C-alpha positions in Angstrom: 163.1 126.3 93.3 160.5 125.1 95.8 159.1 127.5 98.3 157.7 126.0 101.5 155.5 127.8 104.1 154.7 126.2 107.4 151.7 127.1 109.6 149.8 125.8 112.5 152.2 126.3 115.4 151.3 127.8 118.7 151.0 127.4 122.4 149.3 124.2 123.7 149.1 122.5 127.0 150.9 119.2 127.7 148.7 116.4 126.4 147.2 118.5 123.7 147.3 118.3 119.9 148.4 120.5 117.0 148.5 120.0 113.3 151.1 121.7 111.3 150.8 122.3 107.6 153.5 123.0 105.0 152.4 124.3 101.6 154.8 123.9 98.7 154.9 125.9 95.5 157.3 126.3 92.5 157.8 122.7 91.3 155.9 119.4 91.0 155.2 118.6 94.6 154.8 114.8 94.0 158.4 114.6 92.8 159.7 115.4 96.3 160.0 113.5 99.5 159.3 115.6 102.6 160.8 115.8 106.0 159.8 117.4 109.2 162.6 118.7 111.5 162.7 120.6 114.7 165.1 122.7 116.6 164.9 123.6 120.3 166.8 126.5 121.8 170.5 125.7 122.1 170.1 122.4 120.4 170.8 121.0 117.0 168.1 120.5 114.3 166.6 117.0 114.7 164.6 114.8 112.5 160.9 114.3 113.3 160.0 112.1 110.4 159.8 111.7 106.6 157.3 110.8 104.0 157.8 109.6 100.5 156.3 111.1 97.4 153.0 109.4 97.6 152.6 109.0 101.3 153.1 105.3 101.2 156.2 105.3 103.4 156.7 107.2 106.6 159.5 107.1 109.2 159.6 108.6 112.6 162.1 109.4 115.2 161.7 107.3 118.3 160.9 110.3 120.4 157.6 110.9 118.5 156.7 107.5 117.3 153.1 106.7 118.2 152.3 110.4 118.9 153.0 112.2 115.6 151.8 111.3 112.1 153.0 112.7 108.8 150.7 112.8 105.8 150.5 114.6 102.5 147.9 115.7 100.0 149.6 116.1 96.6 146.5 117.7 95.1 146.9 120.5 97.6 150.7 120.6 97.5 150.7 120.2 101.3 152.4 118.0 103.9 151.0 117.7 107.4 152.4 116.9 110.8 149.7 115.8 113.3 151.1 116.0 116.8 149.2 114.3 119.6 149.9 113.9 123.3 152.4 116.8 123.2 155.0 117.0 125.8 157.0 120.1 127.0 160.1 118.4 125.4 158.4 118.8 122.0 158.8 122.6 122.3 160.8 123.8 119.3 160.7 125.5 116.0 159.4 123.0 113.4 160.6 123.0 109.8 159.4 121.2 106.7 161.9 120.4 104.1 161.8 119.0 100.5 164.1 116.6 98.7 163.9 115.6 95.1 163.5 111.8 95.0 163.6 109.4 97.9 163.3 110.2 101.5 166.4 110.9 103.5 167.0 110.8 107.3 169.5 113.6 107.6 168.9 117.4 107.2 171.9 117.8 104.9 170.0 115.8 102.2 167.2 118.3 101.8 167.3 121.0 99.2 164.6 123.4 100.3 163.4 124.6 103.7 160.5 126.5 105.1 160.9 129.4 107.6 159.7 127.3 110.6 156.8 127.6 112.9 157.1 127.8 116.7 155.5 125.1 118.8 155.4 125.7 122.5 154.1 123.1 125.0 153.4 124.2 128.5 153.4 121.8 131.5 
């Protein structure tokens, strides 16, 4: 089992920044690819981006490309989501997820999920 705990969400004005953290425990963190997802009210859970086991490969949804950055620190068992130039449409609950092995674009491929952290961007 892998336990994931997100933090860092909050209320921010449009154009601002937030950094989300996701701390993992339970298994060898470097064996897992990580993904960030988000879900706005009344909408499906969407991919934000992924990162492979050593941080050497990252992929982003078009909606966040150039504004968001995913990174990880395996020594701290933590993955980060740096969000800049935030827009009201970024408002959602953000989730991190872990998948043993390679990265995967779709939520169904992830085995473990955090509880989510709310991000609200005001206009």
